[in-house]
C-alpha positions in Angstrom: 39.2 -12.0 -34.0 41.7 -9.1 -34.3 39.7 -7.0 -31.9 39.6 -9.8 -29.3 43.4 -10.3 -29.7 44.1 -6.7 -29.0 41.7 -6.4 -26.1 43.5 -9.1 -24.2 46.7 -7.1 -24.5 45.5 -3.6 -23.8 46.5 -1.9 -20.6 43.8 -1.1 -18.0 44.2 2.6 -18.7 43.7 2.1 -22.4 40.6 0.0 -21.7 39.2 2.9 -19.6 39.8 5.3 -22.5 38.1 2.9 -24.9 35.0 2.7 -22.6 34.9 6.5 -22.4 35.1 6.6 -26.2 32.2 4.1 -26.5 30.1 6.3 -24.2 30.9 9.3 -26.2 30.0 7.4 -29.4 26.6 6.3 -27.9 26.0 9.9 -26.8 26.7 11.2 -30.3 24.5 8.5 -31.8 21.7 9.7 -29.6 22.1 13.2 -30.9 22.2 11.9 -34.5 19.0 10.0 -33.8 17.1 13.1 -32.8 14.2 13.6 -35.1 14.2 10.0 -36.4 12.3 8.4 -33.6 9.7 6.9 -36.0 12.2 5.7 -38.6 13.6 2.3 -37.5 15.6 2.1 -40.8 17.4 5.2 -39.9 17.9 4.3 -36.2 19.2 0.9 -37.3 21.9 2.6 -39.4 22.8 5.1 -36.7 23.1 2.5 -33.9 24.9 0.0 -36.2 22.5 -3.0 -35.8 22.3 -5.5 -38.7 18.5 -5.4 -38.7 18.8 -2.9 -41.5 21.6 -3.0 -44.1 22.7 -6.7 -43.9 19.1 -7.6 -43.3 15.9 -5.7 -44.0 13.9 -6.4 -40.9 13.2 -2.8 -39.7 10.5 -2.0 -42.3 8.5 -5.1 -41.0 9.2 -4.1 -37.4 7.8 -0.7 -38.1 4.6 -2.3 -39.5 4.1 -4.6 -36.6 5.5 -2.7 -33.6 4.4 0.9 -34.3 1.3 0.4 -32.1 3.6 0.1 -29.1 5.6 3.2 -29.9 4.6 5.4 -26.9 3.5 2.6 -24.5 5.2 1.4 -21.4 6.2 -1.9 -22.8 8.7 -4.6 -21.7 10.8 -6.0 -24.6 13.0 -9.0 -24.3 15.6 -9.7 -27.0 17.5 -13.0 -27.0 21.2 -12.3 -27.9 23.1 -9.1 -27.3 25.8 -9.6 -30.0 29.6 -9.1 -29.8 30.2 -12.8 -28.9 32.5 -13.2 -25.8 33.8 -9.6 -25.8 32.2 -8.1 -22.6 31.7 -4.6 -23.9 30.9 -5.4 -27.5 27.4 -5.6 -28.9 24.1 -4.1 -27.8 23.4 -2.1 -30.9 19.9 -3.3 -31.4 19.1 -2.8 -27.7 20.0 0.9 -28.0 17.9 1.1 -31.1 14.9 -0.3 -29.3 15.5 2.1 -26.4 15.4 5.0 -28.7 12.4 3.8 -30.7 10.4 3.0 -27.5 10.9 6.1 -25.3 8.8 4.7 -22.5 9.8 1.1 -22.9 12.1 -1.1 -20.8 14.5 -3.2 -22.8 15.8 -6.5 -21.5 18.2 -9.0 -23.1 19.8 -12.3 -22.4 23.2 -13.7 -23.6 25.3 -16.7 -22.8 28.2 -14.2 -22.2 28.4 -11.5 -19.4 27.3 -8.3 -21.2 26.5 -6.4 -18.0 29.0 -3.6 -19.0 26.5 -2.7 -21.8 23.7 -2.0 -19.4 22.4 1.5 -19.0 19.2 3.3 -18.1 16.2 1.2 -19.4 18.5 -1.5 -20.6 19.0 -4.6 -18.4 20.9 -7.7 -19.5 20.9 -11.1 -17.9 23.5 -13.8 -18.4 22.2 -17.3 -19.3 21.1 -19.7 -22.0 18.0 -19.3 -24.1 17.2 -23.0 -23.5 17.6 -23.0 -19.7 14.0 -23.2 -18.5 14.9 -22.4 -14.9 16.9 -19.3 -15.9 14.2 -18.1 -18.2 11.6 -18.7 -15.5 13.5 -16.6 -13.1 14.1 -13.6 -15.4 10.5 -13.6 -16.7 9.3 -13.5 -13.1 11.5 -10.5 -12.5 10.3 -8.7 -15.6 6.7 -9.7 -14.9 5.0 -8.6 -18.1 6.4 -9.3 -21.6 4.9 -7.4 -24.5 7.5 -8.3 -27.2 10.0 -11.1 -27.4 12.6 -11.2 -30.2 14.8 -14.3 -30.8 18.1 -13.1 -32.3 20.1 -15.7 -30.3 22.0 -18.8 -31.4 19.8 -19.4 -34.5 20.2 -23.2 -33.8 17.0 -24.8 -34.8 16.6 -26.7 -31.6 17.3 -23.7 -29.6 14.8 -21.5 -31.4 12.0 -24.1 -31.0 12.9 -24.7 -27.4 12.9 -21.0 -26.5 9.5 -20.5 -28.1 8.0 -23.4 -26.2 9.3 -21.9 -23.0 8.7 -18.2 -23.6 5.6 -17.9 -25.7 3.3 -18.9 -22.8 4.9 -16.1 -20.7 4.1 -13.5 -23.4 1.1 -11.4 -22.6 -2.1 -11.6 -24.6 -1.8 -9.0 -27.3 1.9 -9.5 -27.4 4.1 -10.4 -30.4 6.9 -13.0 -30.6 9.5 -12.5 -33.3 12.0 -14.9 -34.8 14.9 -13.6 -36.8 17.4 -15.2 -39.2 15.2 -18.2 -40.1 17.5 -19.0 -43.0 19.3 -21.4 -40.7 16.3 -23.7 -41.0 18.0 -24.8 -44.3 21.6 -25.0 -42.9 22.8 -28.4 -41.7 25.4 -26.9 -39.3 22.5 -25.2 -37.5 20.3 -28.3 -37.4 18.5 -27.3 -40.6 17.8 -29.1 -43.8 17.6 -27.9 -47.4 17.0 -31.3 -49.0 14.0 -32.4 -46.9 11.7 -29.4 -46.6 9.2 -31.5 -44.6 11.8 -32.2 -41.8 9.8 -31.7 -38.6 13.0 -30.7 -36.6 13.5 -27.5 -38.5 12.2 -24.2 -37.2 10.4 -23.3 -40.4 8.4 -26.6 -40.3 7.7 -26.2 -36.6 6.3 -22.7 -37.2 4.5 -23.6 -40.4 2.8 -26.4 -38.5 1.4 -23.8 -36.1 -0.6 -22.2 -39.0 -3.0 -25.2 -38.6 -3.7 -24.0 -35.1 -5.3 -20.9 -36.5 -7.9 -23.2 -38.2 -8.4 -25.8 -35.5 -12.2 -25.1 -35.4 -12.3 -26.5 -38.9 -10.7 -29.9 -38.0 -13.1 -32.9 -38.5 -11.8 -34.8 -35.5 -14.3 -36.2 -32.9 -13.7 -35.0 -29.3 -10.8 -32.9 -30.5 -9.1 -31.1 -27.6 -7.4 -27.8 -28.4 -3.7 -27.3 -27.8 -2.3 -24.2 -26.1 -1.3 -22.9 -29.6 -4.8 -23.5 -30.9 -6.2 -21.3 -28.2 -3.5 -18.6 -28.1 -2.1 -17.9 -31.6 -4.2 -15.4 -33.5 -2.0 -14.7 -36.5 1.4 -15.6 -38.0 3.3 -13.4 -40.5 6.1 -14.9 -42.5 8.8 -12.7 -44.3 12.2 -13.4 -45.7 14.1 -14.8 -42.7 11.6 -13.3 -40.3 8.4 -14.5 -38.5 5.9 -12.5 -36.4 3.5 -14.5 -34.2 0.6 -12.6 -32.5 -0.8 -13.9 -29.2 -4.3 -13.5 -28.0 -7.5 -15.6 -27.8 -8.3 -17.5 -31.0 -12.1 -17.6 -30.6 -13.2 -17.4 -34.3 -15.8 -20.1 -34.9 -16.3 -22.1 -38.1 -19.3 -21.1 -40.2 -20.0 -24.8 -40.9 -18.2 -27.1 -38.5 -19.6 -27.5 -35.0 -17.4 -29.0 -32.2 -15.1 -30.4 -34.9 -18.0 -32.3 -36.5 -20.1 -31.8 -39.6 
């Protein structure tokens, strides 16, 4: 709040100086990051993202995303950070850029964050639950290898974004949801008292674990859902979920066509 207050009252010349200082800081961070390309914990600290320190997500990211390290991937992260301040945020985007030297990093935010764009970082302005907007940007990006939801953390938004974007993720891709603790917070649409509440993100994603085993259902004429066919694994951690997309073709060793 103090930073926002000051920014509104700074002269244009002072703002220019601050932008130059930020560019210098980013340059110095890149130098500090030299030699730490495989260590997301270190990169998280250098670039100032809360994915390591406040949270402990980067060790899990290294486990799941290492295979993409030197590939020409497209990564989309929901949420830039910095709230409404135009040139604030983007720490994790720069971390991802450093970690994936051949990757293209995309992001969306409800605020205009275009000032934070740089080589291999592209930011779109729009809502994570706007199906038309998401359709347009995913059409521009074309192929999505990794999607990370670090956006509003509202339960309804997280579920809606997944329903829109998971079908646009390529086979072999990974969809990540951060900060799932809001599944238990009422002001985010969560619930700590009823842990079976179907409107919370945790119960939505827990329900998808049944899709992994849909070939075991004893239901006559059962028709597979999209999630039955395309989710091949789900990994739950403290406040973090990884969902792998592919072709779920494993057959039951006993059940045939959902009948015994």
